[in-house]
C-alpha positions as CSV (number, residue, x, y, z in Angstrom):
1,M,-233.8,144.9,87.7
2,K,-233.1,147.5,85.3
3,E,-229.7,146.1,84.3
4,L,-229.1,142.4,83.3
5,E,-225.9,142.5,81.6
6,G,-223.2,140.5,83.4
7,K,-225.7,139.1,85.8
8,T,-226.9,135.2,86.3
9,A,-230.2,133.9,85.4
10,V,-231.3,130.4,86.4
11,V,-234.1,128.6,84.2
12,T,-235.4,125.3,84.9
13,G,-237.1,123.3,82.2
14,A,-234.7,125.0,79.8
15,G,-234.5,121.9,77.4
16,S,-237.5,123.2,75.2
17,G,-240.3,125.5,74.8
18,I,-240.6,128.6,77.0
19,G,-237.5,127.5,79.1
20,R,-235.2,127.3,76.0
21,A,-236.6,130.9,75.0
22,L,-236.0,132.3,78.1
23,A,-232.5,131.1,78.3
24,I,-231.8,132.3,74.8
25,R,-233.5,135.8,75.7
26,F,-231.4,136.2,78.9
27,A,-228.3,135.3,77.2
28,T,-228.7,137.7,74.5
29,A,-229.1,140.2,77.3
30,G,-225.7,139.6,78.3
31,M,-226.4,137.1,81.3
32,H,-224.8,134.1,82.2
33,V,-227.1,131.3,82.4
34,A,-227.6,128.2,84.4
35,L,-229.7,125.8,82.7
36,A,-231.8,122.9,84.3
37,D,-233.6,120.1,82.8
38,V,-234.7,116.6,83.5
39,E,-234.2,115.7,79.6
40,E,-230.3,115.8,79.4
41,P,-229.9,115.4,75.6
42,K,-232.3,118.3,75.1
43,L,-230.4,120.2,77.9
44,A,-227.1,119.7,76.3
45,E,-228.4,121.0,72.8
46,V,-229.7,124.2,74.5
47,A,-226.5,124.8,76.2
48,Q,-224.5,124.5,73.1
49,E,-227.0,126.9,71.6
50,V,-226.8,129.5,74.4
51,D,-222.9,129.0,74.4
52,T,-222.6,130.8,71.0
53,I,-224.8,133.9,72.5
54,G,-224.0,134.7,75.9
55,P,-220.9,135.4,78.3
56,G,-221.3,131.8,80.0
57,V,-223.6,128.8,80.5
58,I,-223.6,125.7,82.4
59,A,-226.0,123.0,82.2
60,V,-227.2,121.0,85.4
61,P,-229.6,117.8,84.9
62,T,-232.3,118.6,87.7
63,D,-235.3,116.9,88.5
64,V,-237.1,119.7,90.2
65,S,-239.4,117.6,92.3
66,E,-236.4,116.7,94.3
67,E,-235.2,119.5,96.7
68,E,-231.6,118.3,96.9
69,A,-231.3,118.5,92.9
70,I,-232.3,122.3,93.3
71,H,-229.8,122.6,96.1
72,R,-227.4,121.1,93.5
73,L,-228.5,123.3,91.0
74,R,-228.0,126.4,93.1
75,D,-224.4,125.3,94.3
76,E,-223.1,124.8,90.6
77,A,-224.7,128.3,89.6
78,L,-222.8,130.0,92.5
79,D,-219.4,128.2,91.8
80,A,-219.7,128.9,88.0
81,F,-220.9,132.6,88.2
82,G,-220.7,133.7,92.0
83,A,-224.2,134.9,92.3
84,V,-227.6,134.4,91.3
85,H,-230.0,137.3,90.2
86,V,-232.8,136.1,88.1
87,V,-234.7,132.6,89.0
88,C,-237.4,131.1,86.4
89,N,-239.2,128.5,88.1
90,N,-240.6,127.2,84.8
91,A,-240.3,123.5,84.6
92,G,-243.6,121.9,84.4
93,V,-245.6,119.2,82.9
94,G,-249.0,118.8,81.6
95,G,-251.5,116.2,83.1
96,G,-255.0,115.4,83.3
97,G,-256.2,112.2,84.8
98,E,-257.7,111.4,88.1
99,T,-255.4,108.6,89.6
100,L,-253.5,109.2,92.7
101,A,-250.3,108.9,90.6
102,D,-251.5,111.6,88.2
103,W,-252.1,113.9,91.0
104,Q,-248.8,113.1,92.6
105,W,-246.6,113.4,89.4
106,V,-248.0,116.8,88.3
107,M,-247.9,118.3,91.7
108,N,-244.5,117.1,92.6
109,V,-243.1,119.0,89.3
110,N,-245.6,122.0,89.0
111,F,-246.1,122.9,92.5
112,W,-243.4,121.4,94.6
113,G,-240.8,122.3,91.9
114,V,-241.6,125.9,92.4
115,V,-241.7,125.6,96.2
116,H,-238.0,124.1,96.2
117,G,-236.9,126.8,93.9
118,L,-238.3,129.4,96.1
119,R,-237.1,127.8,99.3
120,T,-233.6,127.4,97.6
121,F,-233.1,130.8,96.0
122,L,-235.2,133.4,97.5
123,P,-232.7,133.4,100.7
124,L,-229.8,134.4,98.4
125,L,-232.0,137.2,96.5
126,Q,-233.0,138.6,99.9
127,G,-229.4,138.3,101.4
128,Q,-228.1,140.6,98.5
129,N,-231.3,142.4,98.2
130,E,-231.3,142.2,94.5
131,G,-233.1,139.8,91.9
132,H,-236.3,138.8,90.5
133,I,-238.2,135.6,90.6
134,V,-240.4,134.4,87.6
135,N,-242.9,131.7,88.4
136,T,-244.4,130.0,85.4
137,A,-248.2,129.3,86.1
138,S,-250.7,129.2,83.2
139,M,-254.2,130.6,82.2
140,A,-255.2,127.2,83.8
141,G,-254.4,128.6,87.1
142,I,-256.9,131.8,86.5
143,F,-259.7,129.6,85.2
144,P,-261.6,127.0,87.1
145,G,-260.7,123.3,86.0
146,Y,-261.0,120.0,87.7
147,S,-257.4,118.6,87.2
148,P,-254.1,118.0,88.6
149,Y,-252.6,120.6,86.3
150,S,-255.1,123.1,87.3
151,A,-254.6,122.8,90.7
152,S,-251.1,122.7,90.3
153,K,-251.2,126.2,88.5
154,W,-253.6,127.9,90.7
155,A,-251.4,127.1,93.6
156,V,-248.6,128.8,91.8
157,V,-250.5,131.9,91.0
158,G,-251.5,132.1,94.6
159,I,-248.2,131.5,96.3
160,S,-246.6,134.0,93.6
161,E,-249.1,136.6,94.5
162,G,-248.6,136.0,98.2
163,L,-244.8,136.3,98.0
164,Y,-245.1,139.4,96.0
165,S,-247.3,141.0,98.6
166,Q,-245.0,139.7,101.7
167,L,-241.9,141.2,99.8
168,S,-243.5,144.5,99.0
169,M,-244.6,145.0,102.7
170,E,-241.0,144.2,103.7
171,G,-239.7,147.0,101.4
172,S,-237.6,144.4,99.4
173,D,-236.1,145.1,96.2
174,V,-236.5,141.5,95.1
175,G,-239.2,141.2,92.3
176,V,-241.6,138.6,91.6
177,S,-243.6,137.9,88.2
178,C,-246.2,135.4,87.6
179,L,-246.1,134.0,83.9
180,C,-249.8,132.9,82.7
181,P,-249.3,131.7,79.3
182,G,-252.2,130.9,77.1
183,W,-251.7,128.8,74.2
184,V,-247.9,128.7,73.2
185,R,-246.2,126.4,70.9
186,T,-244.2,123.9,73.2
187,S,-244.3,120.2,73.7
188,I,-246.0,120.3,77.0
189,I,-248.9,118.1,75.8
190,D,-246.3,115.3,75.1
191,S,-245.0,115.4,79.1
192,D,-245.8,111.9,79.3
193,R,-242.1,111.3,77.6
194,N,-240.7,112.1,81.2
195,R,-243.6,110.5,83.4
196,P,-241.6,108.4,86.0
197,E,-242.2,104.7,86.1
198,W,-244.0,104.8,89.3
199,A,-246.5,107.3,88.0
200,T,-247.5,105.2,85.1
201,S,-250.7,103.1,85.2
202,A,-250.9,100.0,83.4
203,A,-254.7,100.0,83.9
204,L,-254.7,103.3,81.9
205,D,-252.5,102.2,79.3
206,D,-254.4,99.2,78.7
207,A,-258.1,100.9,78.7
208,D,-260.1,101.5,75.7
209,P,-259.8,104.9,74.1
210,D,-262.3,107.5,75.2
211,P,-263.4,109.3,72.1
212,V,-264.3,112.6,74.2
213,A,-260.7,112.7,75.9
214,E,-259.5,112.0,72.4
215,M,-261.5,114.9,70.8
216,R,-260.2,117.2,73.8
217,M,-256.8,116.2,73.1
218,Q,-256.9,116.9,69.7
219,F,-258.5,120.3,70.4
220,V,-255.6,120.9,72.7
221,R,-253.0,120.0,70.0
222,D,-254.7,122.5,67.5
223,S,-254.9,125.1,69.9
224,I,-251.0,124.8,70.8
225,A,-250.0,124.6,67.0
226,S,-251.9,127.9,66.6
227,G,-250.5,129.5,69.7
228,R,-247.8,132.0,70.2
229,Q,-244.2,131.4,69.7
230,P,-242.0,130.7,73.0
231,E,-239.7,133.8,72.0
232,E,-242.6,136.0,72.0
233,V,-243.2,134.9,75.6
234,A,-239.7,135.3,76.6
235,G,-239.5,138.8,75.3
236,L,-242.5,139.5,77.6
237,V,-240.7,137.7,80.7
238,H,-237.4,140.1,80.0
239,D,-239.7,143.0,80.0
240,A,-241.5,142.1,83.5
241,V,-237.9,141.4,84.9
242,V,-236.6,144.7,83.8
243,N,-239.8,146.8,84.7
244,G,-240.8,145.1,87.6
245,T,-244.2,143.7,86.5
246,F,-245.9,140.9,88.2
247,W,-248.6,139.8,85.9
248,V,-247.2,138.3,82.4
249,F,-250.1,137.4,80.4
250,T,-249.7,136.0,76.8
251,D,-253.4,136.4,75.6
252,E,-255.4,139.3,76.9
253,T,-258.5,137.9,75.3
254,M,-258.3,134.8,77.5
255,V,-257.8,137.3,80.6
256,A,-260.9,139.2,79.6
257,A,-263.0,136.2,79.0
258,N,-262.7,135.5,82.8
259,R,-264.5,138.6,83.7
260,P,-268.1,136.7,84.3
261,R,-266.3,134.8,87.1
262,Y,-265.2,137.7,89.0
263,E,-268.4,139.5,88.6
264,A,-270.4,136.5,90.2
265,L,-267.6,136.5,93.1
266,L,-268.2,140.1,93.7
267,A,-272.1,139.6,93.7
268,G,-271.8,136.4,95.8
269,E,-273.3,134.3,93.1
270,N,-272.4,130.8,92.2
271,P,-269.7,130.5,89.8
272,P,-270.6,130.3,86.1
273,S,-269.7,127.1,84.3
274,A,-266.1,127.1,83.0
275,W,-267.9,126.6,79.4
276,T,-269.8,129.5,79.5
277,I,-267.2,132.2,80.8
278,G,-266.6,134.6,78.0
279,A,-269.5,133.5,75.9
280,D,-271.9,136.1,74.6
């Protein structure tokens, strides 16, 4: 999509982080923006900010794990702006843990949220044979990891690449990008603020602190604090939409560090440990 001005972007997870930056970047490009987030106060704040920049904005409180909520988002965007052209399935939560509730919550948001977005908006874009979809995955969807978060992001990478191939074979003018951020300064590590009550484990809340887990958490916090700004990531996404680029990486060093895994795959060898990938 070479021309964005006057068109409409839908951004989920728009209340903070990358989603907020995407909303501002698209508004700056002259697009109408439909914002969605489960955190209503933050959503309202971003809507006020975007309203001072672009030609039009609406804010729709949305839990992306619920298909009906995504349908409502679509309907309100169409009512307000008449069409949708760019869809950013960006809402996501961070999460480790191994309880069934951990797996269900993270997959409901990170995986099913994308699926609901695709099933809801893709027919619109195909019908007008114009548009672009951006699915937010993660470098955790490229590197191996045993966690609900890794599983959800690997799934997003897989369905994004599959959708890109399918649309290409059909000769469609609808584009697809897969955003795989590395460390970015967002609040995703504090995702538990939005954890639903049914997914909260009292047993885990009362458990003794795990020193190893605490060290790992501090490493993640430090890495996020030193990561790229969300505005930089939004610029890369904007360029990918305009240029029809599939992969959107924010850290080429992390991409290159995955080389041993692919070399082992081509050689039919057992996969290397995730901790040795990229080591000298």
